[in-house]
TITORNU-214647 format. One line per field, with one value per residue (C-alpha): residue number from 1; residue in three letters; x, y, z. Coordinates in steps of 0.02 Angstrom, whole numbers. Layout:
// TITORNU-214647
n = [NUM	...]
res = [Ala	...]
x = [X	...]
y = [Y	...]
z = [Z	...]
This chain:
// TITORNU-214647
n = [1	2	3	4	5	6	7	8	9	10	11	12	13	14	15	16	17	18	19	20	21	22	23	24	25	26	27	28	29	30	31	32	33	34	35	36	37	38	39	40	41	42	43	44	45	46	47	48	49	50	51	52	53	54	55	56	57	58	59	60	61	62	63	64	65	66	67	68	69	70	71	72	73	74	75	76	77	78	79	80	81	82	83	84	85	86	87	88	89	90	91	92	93	94	95	96	97	98	99	100	101	102	103	104	105	106	107	108	109	110	111	112	113	114	115	116	117	118	119	120	121	122	123	124	125	126	127	128	129	130	131	132	133	134	135	136	137	138	139	140	141	142	143	144	145	146	147	148	149	150	151	152	153	154	155	156	157	158	159	160	161	162	163	164	165	166	167	168	169	170	171	172	173	174	175]
res = [Met	Asn	Glu	Ile	Val	Ile	Lys	Thr	Ser	Glu	Glu	Thr	Ala	Pro	Thr	Ile	Gln	Thr	Pro	Lys	Gln	Ser	Gln	Asp	Ser	Leu	Ser	Glu	Thr	Ile	Lys	Thr	Leu	Gly	Leu	Pro	Gln	Ile	Gln	Arg	His	Leu	Phe	Leu	Cys	Ala	Asp	Gln	Thr	Asn	Pro	Lys	Cys	Cys	Ser	Lys	Ala	Val	Ser	Leu	Glu	Ala	Trp	Asp	Tyr	Leu	Lys	Arg	Arg	Leu	Lys	Glu	Leu	Gly	Leu	Asp	Gln	Val	Thr	Glu	Ala	Lys	Pro	Ser	Cys	Ile	Phe	Arg	Thr	Lys	Ala	Asn	Cys	Leu	Arg	Val	Cys	Met	Ala	Gly	Pro	Ile	Leu	Val	Ile	Tyr	Pro	Asp	Gly	Val	Trp	Tyr	Arg	Gln	Ala	Thr	Pro	His	Val	Ile	Glu	Arg	Ile	Ile	Gln	Glu	His	Leu	Ile	Gly	Asn	Lys	Ile	Val	Glu	Asp	Tyr	Ala	Phe	Cys	Asn	His	Pro	Leu	Pro	Gln	Lys	Phe	Val	Pro	Ala	Phe	Gly	Ser	Gln	Thr	Leu	Asp	Asp	Asn	Pro	Ser	Ser	His	Leu	Asp	His	Glu	Ile	Ile	Glu	Gln	Lys	Thr	Glu]
x = [0	83	-28	35	67	84	213	197	301	304	478	450	322	217	302	225	296	264	219	399	471	345	395	580	544	446	585	711	598	572	761	796	665	710	529	570	670	530	522	383	266	196	38	2	-163	-101	-145	-327	-451	-579	-485	-581	-457	-346	-306	-218	-73	-47	-52	74	192	184	212	363	436	411	495	640	676	668	791	906	913	941	788	708	845	925	1114	1244	1251	1061	972	795	703	548	426	306	149	41	-141	-281	-389	-372	-558	-535	-577	-533	-379	-266	-154	-174	-23	-27	123	114	138	132	-45	-19	-127	-70	-169	-108	45	125	314	342	239	316	489	435	362	525	636	528	429	531	703	664	524	413	237	213	66	27	-32	-74	-261	-272	-154	-204	-54	-80	-113	31	-73	-191	-372	-483	-644	-741	-724	-624	-458	-309	-140	-71	-197	-146	30	27	14	182	280	403	456	506	484	352	413	279	268	248	212]
y = [0	161	303	478	585	773	840	1020	1128	1312	1323	1226	1212	1053	904	740	586	400	320	255	429	501	374	412	598	564	453	591	719	603	588	774	828	694	639	476	577	695	700	828	917	1090	1156	1342	1422	1558	1650	1602	1621	1687	1743	1711	1667	1819	1940	1878	1998	1927	1748	1785	1870	1713	1599	1698	1697	1509	1470	1588	1526	1340	1374	1484	1350	1211	1118	1102	998	829	833	702	774	785	638	706	864	967	1004	1149	1168	1321	1269	1375	1339	1224	1251	1326	1501	1599	1654	1630	1601	1420	1303	1115	999	817	680	767	828	992	1137	1316	1478	1654	1589	1757	1771	1793	1637	1539	1576	1505	1352	1325	1345	1260	1129	1084	1100	1079	948	1046	1104	1292	1285	1472	1447	1262	1234	1050	903	748	646	536	354	232	118	167	124	141	238	106	-83	-192	-210	-117	-89	-229	-349	-304	-360	-253	-98	-122	13	68	220	115	194	100	45	69	-67	-4	-159]
z = [0	-57	4	-26	128	119	241	294	407	453	377	215	79	75	-4	-57	28	25	192	208	178	300	434	403	425	584	651	621	706	855	873	847	974	1100	1117	1209	1337	1388	1577	1595	1476	1514	1434	1446	1399	1281	1121	1142	1000	1124	1282	1443	1581	1546	1407	1252	1287	1463	1397	1258	1381	1490	1339	1279	1454	1474	1307	1342	1519	1476	1334	1442	1577	1449	1510	1338	1255	1286	1308	1353	1529	1543	1459	1487	1439	1473	1334	1324	1220	1191	1216	1145	1297	1447	1488	1662	1595	1753	1850	1699	1617	1668	1663	1690	1710	1660	1712	1882	1849	1941	1881	1913	1905	1866	1773	1739	1713	1902	1942	1798	1868	2036	1948	1853	2006	2137	2040	1886	1965	2150	2133	2253	2208	2216	2337	2323	2143	2126	2122	2072	2094	1997	1933	1782	1828	1808	1695	1557	1592	1438	1453	1357	1354	1470	1381	1455	1377	1486	1406	1230	1183	1026	1137	1222	1133	1268	1167	1017	848	751	581	451	321	145	44]
C-alpha cells in the first residue's frame, strides 16, 4: 500500500511523501526533538481564540517567558550530561476560563493559576528544578495514573501485547 502523505512545516512548503518517507521523516523528528526523553510536559493556555481566563497579551507574555527561560536554563533539550528534557505546548484553551493564564504539568498533573512570568519563574525553580509544588498557585493536583485504563471496554494496555511500545519507533510497512 503506497498512500501519498503530504508533509507540511512552518519552515517549508508542503512536499508529497510516500508512507515510508513520512515514517523516516517522523523518526528523524522524534530523534531530533528527544521525544522519548521527555520527563515533563507543560501546557500553557495562551494566544486564545476567544480569551476568557486572561487577556491575550498577558497569555502571550507568559508563553514567551516560558519558552525563553526553559531554553536559557537548557531544560528544553537533551544533552549528554542531561538525558531528559521538558517540553512545552501552547494550548488555545485548557477550559478553566478563570484566573489565567493556566499552566498544567504532566505527568505530575499539577494545575497552576495566574501563570504570569513571576509565577512561571517560581514554577520552574521550585517545581521543575526543586520537585516541590508551588502551593501558592497550585489549584489542582491529579497525577496521571501509572497504567492506562480505557474509558470504554475492558481491555487495558497490559492486556494487549501489541500496545507495548516502550518508546520504540514504530516501523511502518509499505508493501
